BAROVO-685658 format. One line per field, with one value per residue: residue number from 1; x, y, z of N, C-alpha, C in turn. Coordinates in steps of 0.1 Angstrom, whole numbers, plus 5000, padded with zeros to 4 digits. Atoms other than C-alpha are relative to their C-alpha. Last residue first. Example, Ala and Ser with C-alpha at 12.3 -4.5 7.8 and 13.67 -1.06 7.14 Angstrom:
2
i	(2  1)
n_c1	(4991  5009)
n_c2	(4989  4988)
n_c3	(5000  5000)
ca_c1	(5137  5123)
ca_c2	(4989  4955)
ca_c3	(5071  5078)
c_c1	(4992  5009)
c_c2	(5011  5012)
c_c3	(5008  5000)
//
This chain:
326
i	(326  325  324  323  322  321  320  319  318  317  316  315  314  313  312  311  310  309  308  307  306  305  304  303  302  301  300  299  298  297  296  295  294  293  292  291  290  289  288  287  286  285  284  283  282  281  280  279  278  277  276  275  274  273  272  271  270  269  268  267  266  265  264  263  262  261  260  259  258  257  256  255  254  253  252  251  250  249  248  247  246  245  244  243  242  241  240  239  238  237  236  235  234  233  232  231  230  229  228  227  226  225  224  223  222  221  220  219  218  217  216  215  214  213  212  211  210  209  208  207  206  205  204  203  202  201  200  199  198  197  196  195  194  193  192  191  190  189  188  187  186  185  184  183  182  181  180  179  178  177  176  175  174  173  172  171  170  169  168  167  166  165  164  163  162  161  160  159  158  157  156  155  154  153  152  151  150  149  148  147  146  145  144  143  142  141  140  139  138  137  136  135  134  133  132  131  130  129  128  127  126  125  124  123  122  121  120  119  118  117  116  115  114  113  112  111  110  109  108  107  106  105  104  103  102  101  100  99  98  97  96  95  94  93  92  91  90  89  88  87  86  85  84  83  82  81  80  79  78  77  76  75  74  73  72  71  70  69  68  67  66  65  64  63  62  61  60  59  58  57  56  55  54  53  52  51  50  49  48  47  46  45  44  43  42  41  40  39  38  37  36  35  34  33  32  31  30  29  28  27  26  25  24  23  22  21  20  19  18  17  16  15  14  13  12  11  10  9  8  7  6  5  4  3  2  1)
n_c1	(5009  4997  4987  5003  5007  4991  4991  5006  5000  5013  5006  5005  4991  5000  5013  5011  5003  5014  5005  5013  5000  4994  4986  4995  5001  4990  4987  5000  4999  4986  4992  5004  4997  5011  4996  4992  5008  5010  4993  4998  5013  5004  4991  5005  5013  4998  4994  5009  5004  4989  4996  5011  5000  4991  4986  4997  4989  5005  5004  4997  5001  4988  4990  4999  5001  5014  5007  4999  5013  5011  5011  4996  5002  5014  5006  4993  5007  5014  4998  4997  5011  5010  4995  5002  5015  5002  4996  5008  5015  5004  4997  5007  5014  5000  4997  5012  5011  5006  5012  4997  4993  5010  5010  4992  4995  4986  4999  5001  4988  4988  5002  4997  4985  4995  5002  4991  4986  4999  5001  4987  4989  5001  4997  4985  4994  5002  4991  4986  4998  5000  4988  4989  5001  4995  5010  4994  5001  5007  4991  5007  5000  5014  5008  4996  5006  5014  5003  4999  5012  5012  4998  5002  5014  5008  4997  5007  5014  5004  5003  4989  5001  5012  4996  4992  5009  5007  4991  4996  5012  5000  4989  5004  5010  4993  4993  5010  5004  4989  4999  5011  4996  4989  5006  4995  4985  4996  5003  4991  4987  5000  5000  4987  4998  5007  4992  5001  4991  4988  4988  5000  4995  5009  5013  4999  4998  5013  5008  4996  5005  5014  5003  4999  5011  5009  4991  4997  5011  5001  4990  5004  5010  4994  4993  5010  5008  4993  4996  5012  5004  4993  5004  5013  5002  4987  4994  5003  4989  4991  4994  4988  4990  4988  4998  5012  5011  4997  5000  5014  5007  4993  4993  5009  5013  4998  4998  5012  5010  4995  5003  5015  5005  4994  5008  5014  5000  4998  5012  5010  4996  5003  5014  5007  5005  5011  5012  5011  4998  5010  4997  4988  5002  4995  4986  4991  4999  4992  4986  4992  5000  4988  4997  5010  5001  5007  5012  5005  5014  5004  4999  4986  4992  5002  4994  4986  4997  5001  4989  4988  5000  4995  4985  4993  5001  5004  5014  5002  5012  5003  5012  4998  5012  5001  5004  4990  4995  5000)
n_c2	(5005  5014  5001  4996  5011  5012  4996  5002  5015  5007  5004  5014  5007  4993  5004  4989  4993  4999  4986  4999  4995  5010  5000  4988  5000  5009  4993  4990  5007  5005  4989  4995  5009  5008  5014  5005  5001  5011  5013  5001  5002  5014  5008  4998  5008  5015  5004  4998  5013  5008  4994  5001  5013  5000  5003  5014  5005  5007  4990  4987  4990  5000  4994  4986  4993  4999  4992  4985  4994  5009  4991  4989  5005  5001  4986  4995  5007  4994  4986  5002  5005  4989  4990  5006  4998  4986  4997  5008  4999  4986  4993  5006  4995  4986  4999  5005  4990  4998  5008  5014  5006  5002  5011  5013  5006  4997  4988  5004  5008  4991  4992  5009  5001  4987  5000  5010  4994  4990  5007  5007  4991  4995  5010  5002  4988  5000  5011  4996  4989  5004  5009  4991  4993  5009  5001  5001  5013  5000  5004  5008  5014  5004  4991  5005  5013  4997  4994  5011  5009  4993  5000  5014  5004  4993  5007  5013  4998  4996  4985  4993  5003  4995  4991  5008  5009  4992  4995  5011  5003  4989  5003  5011  4995  4991  5010  5006  4990  4999  5012  4999  4990  5006  5009  4996  5001  5014  5006  4995  5006  5013  4999  4997  4986  4994  4994  4986  4994  4996  5003  5013  4999  4991  5005  5010  4993  4995  5011  5005  4990  5003  5012  4998  4994  5009  5008  4993  5001  5014  5002  4993  5009  5012  4997  4995  5011  5010  4996  5000  5014  5008  4994  5004  5014  5007  4996  5010  5010  4997  5013  4999  5011  4993  5002  5005  4991  4987  5001  5003  4987  4990  5006  5008  4994  4989  5006  5006  4990  4993  5008  5000  4987  4998  5008  4994  4987  5003  5006  4990  4991  5007  5001  4987  4999  5009  4997  5009  5005  4997  4988  5002  5009  4993  4996  5012  5002  4990  5002  5002  4987  4993  4996  4992  4987  4992  4993  4988  4998  4987  4999  4998  5012  5011  4996  5001  5014  5005  4995  5008  5013  4999  4998  5013  5010  5012  4999  4999  4992  5000  4993  4991  4994  5005  5014  5008  4996  5011)
n_c3	(5010  5002  5007  5014  5006  5002  5010  5013  5004  4998  5013  5002  5009  5013  5008  4998  5012  5003  5001  5006  5013  5008  4999  5006  5015  5005  4999  5010  5013  5001  5004  5013  5012  5002  4998  5011  5012  4999  5003  5015  5006  4997  5009  5014  5002  5000  5013  5011  5006  5005  5013  5009  5006  5011  4996  4997  5009  5011  5010  4993  5011  5007  4992  5003  4988  4996  5011  4997  5002  4995  4998  4991  4987  4997  4997  4988  4989  4999  4994  4985  4993  4999  4991  4986  4996  4998  4986  4991  5003  5001  4987  4989  5001  4996  4985  4993  5001  5013  5001  4998  5011  5011  4997  4998  5013  5002  5009  5014  5003  5001  5012  5011  5001  5004  5015  5006  5001  5011  5012  5002  5002  5014  5010  5001  5005  5014  5006  4999  5009  5014  5002  5001  5013  5010  5011  5013  5006  5013  5011  5010  4995  5001  4991  4986  4997  4998  4987  4990  5000  4995  4985  4994  5002  4990  4987  5000  4999  4986  4999  4992  4986  4993  4989  4990  4992  4991  4990  4991  4992  4990  4991  4992  4990  4990  4991  4992  4990  4991  4991  4991  4990  4992  4989  4987  5000  5000  4987  4990  5003  4994  4985  4996  4999  4989  4989  4999  5010  4993  5007  5006  5014  5007  5002  5010  5013  5004  5004  5014  5010  5000  5007  5014  5006  5007  5008  5013  5008  5004  5010  5012  5006  5005  5013  5009  5006  5007  5014  5007  5001  5011  5014  5004  5003  5002  5013  5010  5000  5011  5003  5008  4996  4996  4986  4993  5003  4993  4985  4995  4999  4992  4988  4993  4997  4991  4987  4996  4997  4989  4988  4998  4995  4986  4991  4999  4992  4986  4994  4999  4989  4987  4998  4998  4986  4998  5008  4996  4986  4991  4992  4991  4989  4989  5003  4998  4986  4994  5003  4988  4993  5002  5013  5008  4995  5010  4995  5007  4997  4994  4985  4996  5004  4991  4987  5002  5000  4986  4993  5006  4994  4986  5000  5005  4990  5007  5004  5014  5004  5014  5003  5011  5006  5013  5001  4994  4987  4990)
ca_c1	(4755  4785  4781  4744  4753  4779  4755  4728  4751  4757  4794  4802  4822  4795  4789  4825  4844  4856  4892  4909  4946  4953  4947  4912  4904  4916  4896  4864  4870  4876  4843  4823  4841  4841  4877  4870  4841  4861  4889  4865  4854  4890  4900  4870  4878  4914  4902  4879  4901  4920  4890  4875  4909  4910  4879  4848  4842  4809  4826  4841  4824  4835  4807  4781  4788  4781  4815  4831  4818  4852  4877  4907  4889  4885  4921  4934  4908  4922  4957  4947  4930  4958  4983  4961  4959  4997  5000  4981  4996  5032  5039  5021  5034  5070  5065  5049  5077  5105  5125  5162  5158  5131  5155  5186  5163  5145  5107  5107  5120  5093  5065  5078  5080  5043  5034  5049  5032  4998  5003  5014  4985  4959  4971  4973  4936  4924  4940  4925  4890  4890  4900  4874  4847  4859  4856  4876  4858  4870  4879  4863  4874  4865  4898  4916  4898  4909  4944  4944  4931  4957  4985  4972  4967  5001  5018  5001  5011  5047  5052  5069  5037  5034  5070  5061  5034  5058  5081  5053  5039  5074  5076  5042  5054  5085  5064  5041  5071  5083  5049  5046  5080  5071  5038  5056  5052  5015  5008  5026  5007  4974  4981  4990  4957  4961  4972  4950  4960  4944  4909  4873  4873  4851  4868  4902  4893  4880  4913  4933  4913  4921  4957  4957  4942  4968  4997  4972  4959  4993  4996  4963  4974  5006  4990  4965  4991  5016  4993  4977  5011  5022  4993  5000  5037  5050  5018  5001  5019  4994  4968  4957  4921  4899  4869  4854  4881  4910  4896  4888  4923  4943  4927  4901  4920  4955  4944  4931  4961  4984  4962  4963  5000  5009  4985  5001  5036  5029  5014  5043  5068  5050  5050  5086  5101  5105  5125  5150  5172  5172  5203  5201  5164  5172  5169  5138  5120  5127  5115  5082  5064  5075  5046  5044  5071  5069  5094  5118  5136  5169  5182  5191  5158  5139  5154  5145  5109  5108  5120  5094  5067  5078  5076  5041  5029  5041  5041  5073  5088  5111  5129  5155  5157  5187  5196  5216  5194  5190)
ca_c2	(2684  2690  2727  2725  2705  2730  2759  2742  2738  2776  2785  2802  2834  2858  2833  2836  2802  2791  2782  2749  2751  2730  2761  2764  2728  2730  2761  2743  2713  2734  2752  2720  2702  2731  2742  2777  2784  2775  2797  2826  2819  2816  2849  2867  2852  2864  2899  2904  2887  2918  2941  2918  2915  2953  2953  2969  3007  3019  3043  3012  2981  2955  2963  2955  2917  2897  2904  2893  2857  2840  2869  2847  2818  2839  2850  2814  2803  2829  2817  2780  2789  2810  2783  2757  2780  2781  2743  2738  2766  2772  2737  2719  2743  2736  2699  2700  2723  2701  2706  2716  2750  2760  2753  2773  2800  2805  2804  2769  2782  2810  2785  2762  2791  2799  2762  2763  2796  2781  2750  2771  2795  2768  2751  2783  2792  2756  2755  2789  2780  2746  2760  2788  2763  2741  2770  2764  2776  2808  2805  2822  2837  2872  2885  2855  2862  2898  2888  2863  2890  2915  2890  2883  2920  2929  2901  2915  2951  2941  2923  2889  2869  2889  2882  2851  2870  2897  2871  2853  2885  2895  2862  2868  2902  2887  2859  2886  2904  2872  2865  2900  2896  2863  2878  2907  2894  2887  2923  2936  2913  2923  2960  2953  2936  2899  2890  2868  2833  2816  2814  2815  2852  2850  2819  2833  2864  2843  2824  2856  2870  2838  2841  2878  2869  2844  2867  2893  2868  2865  2903  2905  2877  2896  2930  2917  2896  2925  2953  2938  2929  2964  2979  2956  2960  2996  3016  2997  3019  3047  3031  3062  3059  3090  3066  3075  3097  3078  3044  3055  3071  3040  3008  3021  3051  3037  3005  3024  3046  3016  2996  3023  3030  2993  2988  3017  3006  2970  2981  3004  2977  2952  2978  2988  2953  2943  2974  2969  2999  3006  3007  2971  2977  3007  2985  2969  3003  3011  2978  2980  2996  2965  2946  2927  2917  2879  2864  2838  2814  2802  2767  2766  2750  2776  2805  2788  2784  2820  2831  2809  2824  2859  2850  2836  2866  2892  2926  2920  2917  2892  2894  2868  2851  2829  2849  2881  2899  2894)
ca_c3	(3448  3470  3466  3475  3507  3517  3512  3531  3561  3564  3566  3599  3597  3611  3639  3651  3650  3684  3684  3696  3702  3733  3754  3740  3746  3782  3789  3776  3797  3828  3822  3820  3848  3874  3879  3865  3888  3918  3906  3905  3941  3953  3936  3952  3986  3983  3972  4001  4028  4038  4041  4068  4084  4089  4110  4095  4098  4112  4135  4151  4137  4163  4186  4159  4162  4131  4114  4147  4142  4137  4129  4135  4118  4087  4087  4089  4063  4039  4047  4041  4008  3995  4003  3986  3956  3955  3960  3928  3908  3919  3931  3902  3876  3888  3887  3852  3839  3850  3882  3886  3870  3895  3924  3913  3898  3932  3928  3943  3976  3978  3971  3998  4022  4016  4019  4054  4061  4052  4074  4103  4100  4095  4126  4146  4139  4143  4177  4186  4174  4189  4223  4220  4213  4242  4266  4298  4329  4345  4381  4411  4444  4433  4444  4428  4395  4396  4403  4373  4350  4361  4355  4320  4311  4325  4305  4273  4280  4289  4256  4259  4249  4216  4205  4183  4165  4154  4139  4121  4107  4095  4076  4060  4049  4033  4016  4001  3988  3972  3957  3942  3927  3910  3898  3880  3844  3849  3858  3828  3805  3822  3817  3780  3773  3764  3730  3708  3699  3729  3714  3724  3730  3762  3774  3768  3787  3816  3817  3816  3846  3866  3857  3867  3901  3911  3922  3933  3959  3974  3975  3993  4018  4026  4029  4055  4073  4076  4085  4116  4131  4122  4143  4173  4175  4176  4170  4198  4223  4213  4235  4253  4265  4263  4261  4227  4210  4226  4218  4182  4175  4183  4170  4144  4131  4134  4117  4087  4084  4085  4062  4035  4039  4036  4006  3987  3996  3985  3952  3945  3954  3931  3902  3906  3911  3875  3867  3896  3887  3849  3828  3816  3805  3782  3751  3766  3769  3733  3721  3740  3710  3691  3706  3738  3764  3759  3782  3769  3793  3779  3776  3739  3728  3749  3729  3696  3708  3718  3683  3666  3689  3679  3643  3647  3668  3643  3661  3681  3715  3732  3765  3775  3809  3818  3848  3850  3825  3788)
c_c1	(5004  4991  5004  5013  4997  4993  5010  5009  4994  5001  4987  4995  4996  5009  5000  4988  4989  4998  4985  4995  4987  4999  5007  5015  5006  5000  5011  5014  5001  5003  5015  5009  4997  5002  4987  5003  5008  4991  4991  5007  5001  4987  4996  5008  4995  4988  5004  5005  4990  4996  5011  5003  4989  5000  5009  5014  5002  5010  4994  4998  5002  5001  5013  5012  5002  4997  4985  4992  5000  4987  4988  4988  5005  4998  4986  4994  5006  4992  4987  5002  5002  4988  4990  5005  4997  4986  4998  5003  4992  4985  4994  5002  4992  4986  4999  5002  4987  4988  4994  4987  5003  5007  4991  4991  5007  5005  5015  5001  4999  5013  5012  4999  5003  5015  5005  4999  5010  5014  5001  5001  5013  5011  5000  5003  5015  5007  4999  5009  5015  5003  5001  5013  5012  4999  5006  4989  5006  5000  4992  5010  4993  4998  4986  4992  5002  4992  4986  4998  5000  4988  4988  5001  4998  4986  4992  5002  4992  4984  4995  4997  5011  5001  4988  5004  5007  4990  4993  5009  5003  4988  5000  5010  4994  4990  5007  5006  4990  4997  5011  5000  4989  5004  5010  4994  5006  5015  5005  4998  5010  5013  5000  5001  5014  5002  4990  5007  4999  5010  5012  5012  4999  5004  4991  4986  5001  5000  4986  4991  5003  4993  4986  4998  5002  4988  4991  5009  5002  4989  5000  5010  4994  4989  5005  5007  4990  4992  5006  5002  4986  4996  5008  4995  4987  4998  5013  5006  4997  5012  5010  5006  5012  5011  5012  5002  4988  4989  5003  5000  4986  4992  5006  5006  4991  4986  5002  5000  4987  4991  5006  4997  4985  4995  5005  4991  4986  5000  5001  4987  4990  5003  4997  4985  4992  4994  4989  4987  4987  5003  4990  5004  5013  4999  5006  5014  5010  5002  5009  5015  5008  5001  5014  5005  4990  4997  4994  4988  4995  4985  4996  5001  5015  5009  4999  5007  5015  5003  5000  5013  5011  4999  5005  5015  5007  5000  4995  4985  4999  4988  4998  4986  5004  4987  5000  4997  5010  5005)
c_c2	(5004  4994  4986  4999  5003  4989  4989  5004  4998  4986  4993  4998  4986  4993  5006  4996  5011  5009  4999  5015  5002  5004  4989  5001  5012  4999  4991  5008  5010  4993  4996  5012  5006  4992  4991  4985  4994  4998  4988  4988  4999  4996  4985  4991  5001  4992  4985  4995  5002  4988  4991  5006  4998  4986  4998  4998  4985  4993  4994  5011  5014  5009  5001  5007  5015  5008  5001  5008  5015  5007  4993  5009  5010  4994  4999  5013  5004  4994  5007  5014  4999  4996  5011  5009  4994  5003  5015  5003  4993  5002  5014  5007  4994  5006  5014  5001  4995  5009  5002  4992  4985  4994  4998  4988  4987  4994  5004  5011  4996  4992  5009  5007  4991  4999  5013  4999  4990  5006  5010  4993  4994  5010  5004  4989  4998  5013  5000  4989  5004  5011  4995  4992  5009  5006  4991  4999  5000  4986  5000  4997  4991  4986  4996  5009  4995  4988  5003  5006  4989  4992  5007  5000  4986  4996  5008  4993  4987  5002  5003  5014  5007  4996  5005  5009  4993  4992  5009  5005  4989  4998  5010  4996  4989  5005  5008  4991  4995  5011  5001  4989  5003  5010  4994  4991  5003  4998  4986  4994  5005  4993  4986  5001  5003  5015  5005  5005  5015  5008  5004  4996  4987  5001  5009  4993  4990  5007  5004  4988  4995  5010  4996  4987  5002  5006  4991  4992  5007  4998  4986  4998  5007  4992  4988  5003  5005  4989  4989  5003  4999  4986  4993  5005  4996  4985  4992  5003  4989  4990  5002  4987  5001  4991  5008  4999  4996  5010  5013  4998  4997  5012  5010  4994  4991  5006  5010  4994  4994  5011  5007  4993  5000  5013  5002  4992  5006  5013  4998  4995  5011  5009  4992  4998  5013  5001  4991  5003  4992  4993  5003  5012  4998  4991  5008  5004  4988  4998  5010  4999  4999  5014  5007  5004  5009  5014  5009  5006  5013  5000  5013  5003  5002  4988  4988  5003  4997  4985  4994  5004  4991  4986  5001  5001  4987  4989  4987  5001  5001  5009  5000  5006  5009  5005  4995  4985  4990  5004)
c_c3	(4986  4989  4997  4991  4985  4993  4996  4988  4986  4995  5002  4986  4998  4990  4986  4991  5002  4988  4997  5000  4993  4985  4992  5001  4994  4985  4994  5000  4989  4987  4998  4996  4987  4987  4999  5000  4988  4988  5001  4996  4985  4993  5002  4991  4986  4998  5000  4987  4988  4993  4994  4986  4990  4993  4988  5005  5004  4991  4987  4990  5007  4988  4993  5008  4997  5012  5003  4990  5003  4997  5006  5003  5011  5014  5004  5004  5013  5012  5001  5006  5015  5008  5002  5010  5013  5004  5003  5014  5010  4998  4999  5013  5012  4999  5005  5015  5007  5001  4986  5000  5001  4988  4988  5002  5002  4987  4998  4990  4985  4996  4997  4986  4989  4998  4994  4985  4995  4999  4988  4987  4997  4997  4986  4991  4998  4994  4985  4994  5000  4991  4986  4998  4998  4986  4989  4989  4986  4994  4987  4989  4990  5004  5001  5010  5014  5002  5002  5014  5010  5000  5007  5015  5006  5000  5011  5013  5000  5000  5014  5002  5008  5015  5008  5013  5011  5009  5010  5011  5010  5009  5012  5011  5009  5011  5011  5011  5010  5010  5010  5010  5010  5011  5009  5011  5014  5001  5001  5014  5010  4997  5006  5016  5006  5001  5011  5012  5000  4992  5010  4993  4993  4985  4992  4997  4989  4986  4996  4996  4986  4990  4999  4992  4985  4993  4991  4991  4986  4990  4995  4989  4987  4992  4994  4986  4990  4995  4992  4985  4994  4999  4989  4986  4995  4996  4998  4987  4990  4999  4988  4998  4990  5005  5006  5015  5008  4998  5007  5015  5006  5002  5009  5013  5009  5004  5011  5014  5005  5005  5013  5013  5003  5006  5015  5010  5001  5008  5015  5006  5002  5012  5013  5003  5002  5014  5003  4992  5004  5014  5011  5008  5009  5013  5012  4997  5003  5015  5007  4997  5013  5007  4999  4986  4991  5006  4990  5007  4994  5003  5005  5015  5004  4996  5010  5013  4998  5000  5015  5008  4995  5007  5014  5000  4996  5011  4993  4997  4985  4998  4985  4996  4988  4992  4986  5000  5006  5013)
//
C-alpha cells in the first residue's frame, strides 16, 4: 500500500481476487487490480521504487516532446532559413515551445480516454466483462491519472506562454511596422468579421477547455475525490473529461481553420504541427461517438451489468430441449 489509501491486488483466481478487493473497499481502501501472480515480485519491490506509476507517462511525454520539438524546428526554423535565408532562430525560446505544449497536452489528454474506449470495444467483441484485459491495456489504464496531470501541466504552460506573446519584441515590432506601412500608403485595413469570429471563438473554446482541464485536475486530488461519491467522480472524470477533450480539439481546429486546404502551409510537404496533434483526439472522439449510439451503448451496459454472450459452439439446440421435455 502506498502513501494514500490505495492497495494493490494480484492473483490468478478472479473470484478470489474480487472478494479481496470488495473487503478492501469495505474498510475504506481503494484496491487496484495489478494482474496475475506474475506481478507479485514487482509489487513487493514497489515501496523501493522511485515514482513507479509515473515512469510510463513521463516516457510518453518525453517522446512526444522531443518529436514535436524536432518537427517544429524543421518547419518553423530550418525551412525559412533554407528557402529564404531568413534567420528566425529566436523562435526557439517562445514560439516553438508554445507549439509543443498544446499539441503534447491534447494528445496526453486523449491518451487518458483512449484505453477506456479500447476496453469497451474489447468487451463488445468478447461479449463479457469477466475476462482480463491484455497486460499492456491494464498498465495503460492504471497510469491515466498521471497522464492527465502531465497534460494539465503542459496546458498550463501553454496558457502562460500565450499570455506573454504581446510583450515579445518580435511581435511588437511586427505590429508597429504594419501600422507604419499602412500610414505610408495612406490606407487602413478593413475589419474582417470572419477573422473576428474565428479569433473570438478560438479564445472562447480555449478558455472553456482550460477551465474544465483545471476542474479535472482538482477532482483527481485524493482530498477532493474522497469527498465525492463514485457517481459524481465518474461524471466529472468521464462526461466532463470528454467535454474537455472536445473543446480543446475544437480550439485547435479553429486555430488551423482552413490551413489544411492551403498548400503554402505544407512546408517540404509536411503538415502543420497542430494537424498531427489532433489526429489521436479526433480518433478518440469518433470512437466514443460510436460507443454512445443507443444500440451499442445498450449492449455495453448489459455486458457491464453481468450479461454474457454464449458462444455458438456452447449453445444448446432448441430441438434437443424439446425432445428432453417430451
